[in-house]
C-alpha positions as CSV (number, residue, x, y, z in Angstrom):
1,X,-12.3,-127.3,-36.8
2,X,-13.7,-125.0,-39.8
3,X,-12.8,-121.2,-40.3
4,X,-14.8,-119.0,-37.9
5,X,-14.0,-115.1,-37.7
6,X,-13.8,-113.2,-34.8
7,X,-17.5,-113.2,-33.4
8,X,-17.6,-116.7,-33.8
9,X,-14.9,-117.3,-31.6
10,X,-15.9,-114.8,-29.0
11,X,-19.2,-116.9,-28.7
12,X,-17.5,-120.2,-28.5
13,X,-15.8,-118.8,-25.5
14,X,-19.1,-117.5,-24.1
15,X,-20.2,-121.6,-24.4
16,X,-17.8,-122.5,-22.5
17,X,-17.7,-119.8,-19.6
18,X,-14.3,-118.2,-21.0
19,X,-15.1,-114.7,-21.7
20,X,-16.4,-111.6,-19.7
21,X,-17.9,-108.8,-21.0
22,X,-17.0,-105.9,-19.4
23,X,-20.0,-103.1,-19.7
24,X,-19.0,-100.8,-17.3
25,X,-16.8,-97.6,-18.5
26,X,-13.3,-98.6,-19.0
27,X,-10.5,-95.8,-20.2
28,X,-8.3,-97.2,-23.1
29,X,-5.3,-94.8,-21.7
30,X,-3.4,-97.3,-18.7
31,X,-6.8,-98.4,-17.1
32,X,-7.6,-100.8,-19.8
33,X,-4.1,-102.7,-19.3
34,X,-4.4,-103.0,-15.7
35,X,-7.5,-104.7,-15.6
36,X,-6.1,-107.0,-18.4
37,X,-2.9,-107.7,-16.1
38,X,-5.7,-108.7,-12.9
39,X,-7.5,-110.7,-15.0
40,X,-3.8,-112.6,-15.8
41,X,-2.9,-112.9,-12.6
42,X,-5.9,-114.2,-11.8
43,X,-5.6,-117.0,-14.7
44,X,-9.0,-115.3,-15.7
45,X,-11.4,-115.0,-18.9
46,X,-10.8,-113.5,-22.1
47,X,-12.1,-109.9,-21.9
48,X,-14.6,-108.0,-23.8
49,X,-14.6,-104.3,-23.3
50,X,-18.2,-103.0,-24.6
51,X,-17.7,-99.2,-23.2
52,X,-14.3,-97.6,-24.0
53,X,-14.3,-94.1,-23.0
54,X,-14.0,-91.6,-25.4
55,X,-15.2,-94.6,-27.9
56,X,-18.9,-94.8,-26.5
57,X,-19.6,-94.5,-30.4
58,X,-17.9,-94.0,-33.7
59,X,-16.0,-96.1,-36.1
60,X,-15.3,-98.9,-33.1
61,X,-16.5,-98.8,-30.1
62,X,-15.2,-102.5,-28.5
63,X,-12.0,-104.3,-27.4
64,X,-11.3,-107.9,-27.4
65,X,-8.4,-109.4,-25.6
66,X,-6.8,-112.4,-23.8
67,X,-8.6,-114.8,-26.2
68,X,-5.6,-117.1,-25.7
69,X,-4.4,-116.5,-22.2
70,X,-5.4,-119.6,-20.6
71,X,-4.1,-123.7,-21.9
72,X,-7.7,-124.3,-22.1
73,X,-8.3,-121.5,-24.3
74,X,-5.7,-122.4,-27.0
75,X,-6.9,-125.8,-26.5
76,X,-10.2,-125.0,-28.0
77,X,-8.6,-122.7,-30.4
78,X,-6.7,-126.0,-32.2
79,X,-9.9,-128.0,-31.8
80,X,-9.5,-129.7,-28.6
81,X,-11.2,-130.2,-25.3
82,X,-10.1,-127.5,-22.7
83,X,-8.4,-130.1,-20.8
84,X,-6.1,-131.7,-23.2
85,X,-2.4,-131.8,-21.9
86,X,0.7,-129.9,-23.1
87,X,2.4,-133.1,-25.0
88,X,-1.0,-133.8,-26.9
89,X,-1.0,-130.3,-28.4
90,X,2.5,-130.3,-29.0
91,X,2.2,-133.5,-30.8
92,X,-0.5,-131.9,-33.0
93,X,0.9,-128.7,-33.5
94,X,4.6,-130.8,-34.8
95,X,2.3,-132.3,-37.7
96,X,0.2,-129.4,-38.7
97,X,3.1,-127.0,-38.9
98,X,4.8,-129.4,-41.7
99,X,1.1,-129.3,-43.4
100,X,-0.5,-127.3,-46.3
101,X,-3.8,-126.1,-47.5
102,X,-3.2,-123.4,-49.8
103,X,-5.9,-120.7,-49.7
104,X,-8.2,-119.6,-52.3
105,X,-9.0,-115.7,-53.3
106,X,-12.8,-114.4,-53.1
107,X,-14.1,-111.5,-54.6
108,X,-15.2,-109.9,-51.1
109,X,-16.0,-110.3,-47.7
110,X,-16.9,-108.3,-44.5
111,X,-13.9,-106.4,-44.1
112,X,-14.7,-104.6,-47.4
113,X,-17.7,-103.4,-45.7
114,X,-15.6,-100.0,-45.0
115,X,-12.7,-98.5,-47.5
116,X,-10.8,-95.5,-46.1
117,X,-8.8,-93.8,-47.7
118,X,-7.3,-90.3,-47.9
119,X,-8.5,-88.1,-44.8
120,X,-10.5,-90.7,-43.9
121,X,-7.1,-92.6,-42.6
122,X,-7.3,-92.1,-38.8
123,X,-5.6,-94.8,-36.4
124,X,-7.1,-92.6,-33.5
125,X,-10.9,-93.7,-34.8
126,X,-10.2,-96.8,-33.1
127,X,-9.9,-97.7,-29.1
128,X,-6.2,-98.7,-29.5
129,X,-5.3,-99.3,-25.6
130,X,-1.9,-97.8,-24.0
131,X,-1.2,-100.9,-22.6
132,X,1.3,-99.7,-19.6
133,X,1.9,-96.5,-18.1
134,X,5.6,-96.7,-19.1
135,X,5.3,-97.4,-22.5
136,X,6.0,-94.8,-25.5
137,X,2.5,-94.7,-27.0
138,X,-0.9,-96.3,-28.1
139,X,0.3,-99.9,-29.6
140,X,-1.9,-101.1,-32.0
141,X,-0.5,-104.0,-33.3
142,X,0.4,-106.6,-30.4
143,X,-1.9,-109.3,-31.7
144,X,-2.0,-108.5,-35.5
145,X,-1.1,-110.7,-38.5
146,X,1.9,-108.6,-40.3
147,X,1.4,-109.5,-44.0
148,X,4.4,-108.8,-46.1
149,X,5.7,-110.9,-49.6
150,X,9.0,-111.7,-50.9
151,X,9.7,-109.7,-54.1
152,X,11.3,-112.7,-55.2
153,X,9.3,-115.7,-55.0
154,X,5.9,-113.9,-54.3
155,X,5.6,-116.0,-51.3
156,X,3.6,-114.1,-48.4
157,X,4.6,-114.4,-44.6
158,X,2.2,-113.1,-41.7
159,X,3.9,-112.7,-38.3
160,X,3.5,-111.0,-35.3
161,X,5.5,-107.7,-34.8
162,X,4.9,-104.7,-32.3
163,X,3.6,-101.4,-33.6
164,X,2.8,-98.4,-31.8
165,X,0.5,-95.1,-33.7
166,X,2.9,-92.4,-34.6
167,X,0.5,-89.8,-36.6
168,X,-2.9,-90.5,-37.5
169,X,-1.3,-92.5,-40.6
170,X,1.8,-93.6,-39.5
171,X,2.9,-96.9,-37.5
172,X,6.7,-97.0,-36.6
173,X,7.5,-100.8,-35.6
174,X,10.5,-103.2,-34.6
175,X,12.0,-104.2,-37.9
176,X,14.8,-106.2,-38.0
177,X,16.3,-106.9,-41.3
178,X,18.5,-110.0,-40.4
179,X,16.6,-113.1,-38.9
180,X,12.8,-112.1,-39.2
181,X,11.1,-113.2,-42.4
182,X,9.5,-109.6,-43.1
183,X,13.0,-108.4,-42.3
184,X,14.2,-110.5,-45.4
185,X,11.6,-109.2,-47.2
186,X,12.2,-105.8,-46.4
187,X,16.3,-106.0,-47.3
188,X,15.0,-106.7,-50.6
189,X,13.0,-104.3,-51.3
190,X,15.5,-101.8,-49.9
191,X,17.7,-103.1,-52.4
192,X,15.6,-102.8,-55.2
193,X,15.1,-99.1,-53.8
194,X,11.1,-99.8,-53.1
195,X,9.3,-100.0,-50.4
196,X,7.9,-103.0,-48.7
197,X,3.8,-103.7,-49.1
198,X,2.3,-104.0,-45.5
199,X,-1.2,-105.4,-44.5
200,X,-1.9,-105.4,-40.5
201,X,-5.1,-107.9,-39.9
202,X,-6.4,-107.2,-37.1
203,X,-8.7,-109.9,-35.5
204,X,-10.1,-113.4,-37.0
205,X,-10.0,-117.0,-36.5
206,X,-7.7,-117.4,-33.4
207,X,-5.4,-119.5,-35.4
208,X,-4.0,-116.7,-37.2
209,X,-2.2,-115.1,-34.4
210,X,-1.1,-118.6,-33.4
211,X,0.8,-119.0,-36.4
212,X,1.7,-115.1,-36.8
213,X,3.3,-115.6,-33.7
214,X,5.3,-118.5,-34.8
215,X,8.9,-118.6,-37.3
216,X,7.3,-121.0,-39.5
217,X,10.1,-122.0,-41.8
218,X,11.1,-119.9,-44.8
219,X,9.3,-120.0,-47.7
220,X,5.9,-121.7,-46.4
221,X,3.4,-118.9,-46.1
222,X,1.1,-119.2,-42.9
223,X,-2.0,-119.1,-44.9
224,X,-1.3,-122.4,-46.4
225,X,-0.8,-123.7,-42.6
226,X,-3.7,-122.6,-41.5
227,X,-5.5,-124.3,-44.1
228,X,-3.8,-127.1,-42.8
229,X,-5.2,-126.6,-39.1
230,X,-8.4,-126.2,-40.4
231,X,-8.8,-128.5,-43.1
232,X,-10.0,-126.3,-45.7
233,X,-8.7,-123.4,-47.5
234,X,-8.4,-119.9,-46.0
235,X,-10.3,-117.6,-48.1
236,X,-8.7,-114.4,-48.9
237,X,-9.8,-110.9,-50.4
238,X,-7.1,-108.4,-52.5
239,X,-5.8,-105.6,-50.5
240,X,-7.0,-102.2,-52.2
241,X,-3.5,-100.0,-52.6
242,X,-1.1,-103.1,-51.9
243,X,-0.2,-106.3,-53.6
244,X,-1.0,-108.9,-50.9
245,X,-4.2,-110.7,-49.7
246,X,-5.8,-111.0,-46.5
247,X,-9.0,-112.8,-44.4
248,X,-12.0,-112.0,-45.8
249,X,-13.4,-112.4,-42.1
250,X,-11.1,-110.1,-40.6
251,X,-12.2,-107.1,-38.5
252,X,-10.1,-104.4,-39.5
253,X,-6.9,-104.1,-42.1
254,X,-4.5,-100.9,-42.1
255,X,-2.8,-101.2,-45.7
256,X,0.4,-99.1,-46.3
257,X,4.1,-99.2,-47.4
258,X,7.3,-98.8,-44.9
259,X,10.7,-97.3,-46.8
260,X,14.4,-97.9,-45.9
261,X,14.5,-94.0,-46.2
262,X,15.5,-92.8,-42.5
263,X,14.0,-89.7,-43.1
264,X,10.9,-91.4,-42.9
265,X,11.4,-93.2,-39.3
266,X,9.5,-91.8,-36.6
267,X,10.6,-93.0,-32.9
268,X,9.0,-95.8,-31.4
269,X,9.4,-97.6,-28.3
270,X,9.6,-98.2,-24.7
271,X,7.2,-101.1,-25.1
272,X,6.3,-103.7,-22.2
273,X,7.7,-106.7,-24.0
274,X,7.6,-110.3,-23.3
275,X,10.2,-110.6,-21.4
276,X,8.2,-108.8,-18.7
277,X,10.4,-105.8,-18.7
278,X,9.7,-102.4,-20.4
279,X,12.0,-102.7,-23.1
280,X,14.6,-100.3,-25.4
281,X,14.6,-96.4,-25.5
282,X,12.3,-94.4,-27.6
283,X,14.6,-95.2,-30.9
284,X,13.8,-94.2,-34.4
285,X,12.4,-97.2,-36.5
286,X,11.3,-98.1,-40.0
287,X,7.7,-96.3,-40.1
288,X,4.4,-97.9,-42.0
289,X,2.5,-94.9,-43.7
290,X,-1.2,-96.3,-44.1
291,X,-2.7,-95.6,-47.7
292,X,-5.9,-97.5,-47.2
293,X,-7.9,-98.9,-44.0
294,X,-10.7,-101.7,-44.7
295,X,-12.7,-103.1,-41.8
296,X,-16.3,-104.6,-41.2
297,X,-18.9,-102.5,-39.7
298,X,-19.1,-101.7,-36.2
299,X,-15.4,-103.5,-35.7
300,X,-14.1,-105.3,-32.8
301,X,-10.4,-103.8,-32.0
302,X,-8.2,-107.0,-31.2
303,X,-5.1,-106.7,-28.8
304,X,-3.2,-108.4,-26.4
305,X,-1.2,-107.2,-23.4
306,X,2.2,-108.2,-23.5
307,X,4.4,-108.8,-21.0
308,X,5.1,-112.2,-19.1
309,X,5.6,-112.0,-15.0
310,X,5.6,-114.8,-12.7
311,X,2.1,-116.0,-11.9
312,X,1.0,-113.7,-14.8
313,X,1.3,-115.4,-18.8
314,X,0.3,-113.5,-21.6
315,X,-1.6,-114.7,-24.2
316,X,2.4,-114.8,-26.3
317,X,3.6,-117.0,-23.5
318,X,1.0,-119.2,-23.7
319,X,0.8,-119.7,-27.4
320,X,4.8,-119.6,-27.1
321,X,4.7,-122.7,-24.5
322,X,3.2,-125.2,-27.6
323,X,4.4,-123.6,-30.7
324,X,8.0,-123.2,-29.8
325,X,8.4,-126.6,-28.4
326,X,6.6,-128.0,-31.5
327,X,9.2,-126.0,-34.0
328,X,12.1,-126.7,-31.5
329,X,11.1,-130.8,-31.7
330,X,10.6,-130.1,-35.6
331,X,13.9,-128.7,-35.9
332,X,15.7,-131.7,-33.9
333,X,13.8,-134.6,-35.4
334,X,14.7,-132.7,-39.4
335,X,18.3,-132.5,-37.9
336,X,18.0,-136.2,-37.6
337,X,18.9,-136.3,-33.9
338,X,17.7,-139.9,-32.3
339,X,16.4,-140.5,-29.3
340,X,14.2,-137.3,-28.4
341,X,11.3,-137.4,-26.0
342,X,9.7,-134.8,-25.2
343,X,10.1,-131.1,-25.2
344,X,8.7,-128.5,-23.3
345,X,8.5,-124.8,-22.8
346,X,7.9,-123.5,-19.3
347,X,5.4,-120.4,-19.9
348,X,6.9,-118.3,-18.2
349,X,10.2,-117.9,-20.5
350,X,8.4,-117.8,-23.9
351,X,10.9,-120.3,-25.6
352,X,13.9,-118.4,-24.3
353,X,14.8,-121.4,-21.8
354,X,14.2,-124.6,-23.9
355,X,14.0,-128.2,-22.1
356,X,14.7,-131.5,-24.3
357,X,13.8,-134.8,-22.9
358,X,16.3,-137.3,-24.6
359,X,17.0,-141.2,-24.3
360,X,20.9,-140.9,-24.4
361,X,22.5,-142.3,-27.4
362,X,25.8,-140.6,-27.2
363,X,28.3,-138.7,-25.9
364,X,27.8,-135.3,-27.6
365,X,23.9,-135.4,-28.4
366,X,23.2,-132.7,-26.2
367,X,25.8,-130.5,-27.9
368,X,24.3,-131.5,-30.9
369,X,21.0,-130.5,-29.9
370,X,22.1,-127.0,-28.9
371,X,23.7,-126.6,-32.1
372,X,20.8,-127.9,-34.2
373,X,18.6,-125.3,-32.5
374,X,20.7,-122.2,-32.0
375,X,21.6,-122.7,-36.1
376,X,17.8,-122.6,-36.7
377,X,16.5,-119.2,-38.0
378,X,13.3,-119.5,-35.2
379,X,16.0,-119.2,-32.4
380,X,16.3,-115.2,-33.1
381,X,14.8,-114.6,-30.1
382,X,14.3,-118.0,-28.5
383,X,16.3,-121.0,-27.4
384,X,18.6,-119.0,-25.2
385,X,19.2,-121.7,-22.8
386,X,18.9,-125.3,-23.6
387,X,18.5,-127.8,-20.7
388,X,19.0,-131.8,-22.0
389,X,17.7,-134.3,-19.5
390,X,17.2,-137.7,-19.7
391,X,14.1,-140.1,-19.9
392,X,13.5,-140.2,-16.3
393,X,13.7,-136.5,-15.5
394,X,9.8,-135.0,-16.5
395,X,10.8,-131.9,-18.6
396,X,7.1,-130.3,-17.3
397,X,8.6,-130.2,-13.6
398,X,10.9,-127.4,-12.5
399,X,12.0,-129.5,-9.7
400,X,13.4,-132.4,-11.6
401,X,15.2,-130.6,-13.7
402,X,16.8,-128.6,-10.4
403,X,17.9,-131.8,-8.8
404,X,19.0,-133.4,-12.5
405,X,21.1,-129.8,-12.7
406,X,22.5,-130.6,-9.2
407,X,23.5,-133.6,-9.2
408,X,24.2,-135.0,-13.1
409,X,25.5,-131.6,-14.5
410,X,29.4,-131.1,-14.0
411,X,30.6,-127.4,-15.8
412,X,34.4,-128.7,-15.6
413,X,33.5,-132.1,-18.3
414,X,31.2,-129.7,-20.3
415,X,28.4,-129.5,-18.6
416,X,28.1,-126.0,-19.3
417,X,28.5,-125.0,-22.8
418,X,28.6,-120.8,-23.5
419,X,28.1,-120.0,-27.5
420,X,29.2,-116.0,-27.2
421,X,28.4,-113.9,-29.8
422,X,25.3,-115.2,-32.0
423,X,22.6,-113.5,-33.7
424,X,19.5,-112.7,-30.5
425,X,17.1,-110.6,-29.2
426,X,17.3,-106.9,-29.2
427,X,15.3,-106.7,-26.2
428,X,16.5,-108.6,-24.4
429,X,17.3,-106.6,-21.0
430,X,20.1,-108.6,-19.8
431,X,22.3,-107.7,-23.0
432,X,24.3,-104.6,-23.4
433,X,22.4,-101.8,-24.8
434,X,25.5,-102.0,-27.4
435,X,24.8,-105.3,-28.4
436,X,21.0,-104.8,-28.9
437,X,22.2,-101.8,-32.0
438,X,20.1,-103.4,-34.1
439,X,21.1,-100.4,-36.8
440,X,24.9,-101.5,-36.2
441,X,24.6,-105.2,-35.9
442,X,21.8,-105.8,-37.9
443,X,20.3,-108.0,-34.8
444,X,20.8,-108.6,-31.1
445,X,23.8,-110.4,-30.1
446,X,23.4,-113.4,-27.2
447,X,25.7,-115.5,-25.5
448,X,23.7,-118.9,-25.7
449,X,24.1,-121.5,-22.9
450,X,23.8,-125.2,-22.4
451,X,23.3,-126.9,-19.2
452,X,23.9,-130.8,-20.4
453,X,22.0,-132.6,-17.1
454,X,22.7,-135.8,-18.7
455,X,24.6,-138.4,-16.9
456,X,28.2,-138.5,-18.4
457,X,29.3,-141.3,-20.8
458,X,32.9,-140.9,-19.9
459,X,32.1,-142.4,-16.7
460,X,32.9,-146.1,-16.9
461,X,30.4,-149.3,-16.3
462,X,30.2,-150.1,-12.5
463,X,29.1,-153.7,-11.6
464,X,28.6,-152.3,-8.0
465,X,25.8,-149.9,-10.1
466,X,24.2,-152.6,-11.9
467,X,26.1,-152.4,-14.6
468,X,24.9,-148.5,-14.9
469,X,27.6,-145.6,-15.5
470,X,26.2,-143.3,-12.8
471,X,25.2,-144.6,-9.1
472,X,21.6,-146.0,-8.3
473,X,19.2,-143.3,-6.9
474,X,17.9,-144.3,-3.5
475,X,14.3,-145.2,-4.6
476,X,13.6,-148.6,-2.6
477,X,13.6,-152.0,-4.7
478,X,10.4,-152.8,-7.1
479,X,9.8,-155.5,-4.9
480,X,9.9,-153.6,-1.7
481,X,7.2,-150.8,-2.6
482,X,4.7,-153.3,-3.7
483,X,4.8,-155.3,-0.5
484,X,4.5,-151.9,1.2
485,X,1.3,-150.6,-1.4
486,X,-0.4,-154.3,-0.4
487,X,-0.3,-153.4,3.3
488,X,-1.2,-150.0,3.4
489,X,-4.3,-150.1,4.3
490,X,-3.3,-152.6,6.9
491,X,-0.6,-149.6,8.3
492,X,-3.2,-147.1,8.8
493,X,-2.2,-145.3,5.8
494,X,-5.0,-145.2,3.5
495,X,-6.1,-142.0,3.2
496,X,-2.4,-141.0,2.6
């Protein structure tokens, strides 16, 4: 599948009946977000809002959201048919995350059609929604590719981080020095006494937010991995005021710098986070000073309603269900752990909970799995709770996992392992506020848990159990099941 811009992606979704154009006037202040939430609850299409109150004319008049808010649309973005299953997508993402096709730098592109500096730099000229009534402001970066560069290795990183409009030319952002790749870059610039160059990319090929929202290993640039997914080099253009490159076919790019000087910080938050809860209190955060905006003529603003609730999955949760499972599986493979049969992330948890299916090789294997996941940088916001089951348990089924927890897990025999005080998420509402103090701790603190729902190998094999360590289930004998199947119609049960 070749690269496409946002307009081509919208056209593709249109042909598949997966986008709805909203032509009635909609208010950017709370109403647009409430509409997006109701459509998520109904498992509905992506939305292109074409008439925004206060933005019927001007620099930007349209808002696009929800394009990856359903598994079918994610499959289309990855180049598959819309009915492709989770396991096939996870295996594909595992493979592509390990490949690279370096980008090429071109002289120009559509994103350079308009170049704004000085007094023309104004984020409020774009129809940025206030997504939720409890949020601290208008969140301009909810689905953006945030580009930074390691000042030592020169390798770029593209991440997805939240950013709120402060003033016309400032954006306070949730920036953590520990764990996240751009946080590592930020710490290096701070040690040099220099502000960090940043470019925020809005709109483009849907593979960009898919990869930006995933922790690709350090030292590997997402632009390279994007090329691997599309089978051709990404075309990048140089920024106007910072030493970074961005996709030539993007809709909008904000350029600027973030200083480590607390005097430059501005209040950010609260925000309706992926947990489904409003996170944080208004807090002074590192703030981007915008030096330039480039954009297409008549650009489309692309954002995402964050926050996953039961029955209402955000784009982030749908992406995480595939990407976080693939990343975890690659971590376990790299660690040399045998017998991994499947890795599944239920969208409702965004990868905070992860379920691993194994062919058990030894008694301590589940603990090794948890240790490998918890020791990885990808665990900053994810893998808080690790469930390990055996190959007869379908990890996509909550019911089967619950059965395994009920009858195979013994807390007194190591079935529950708590790993306290490890690095973790600063936006987890279950964590005390003092353990979310990033300024003090450098990261959030988590108490992680392993649920070992595999059968205990300390049990002796018993002849009465057909030589197994665990008693057999109540399923009928295979020959009895076959006899029943053969007589099913005769029994008058063929319609069941």
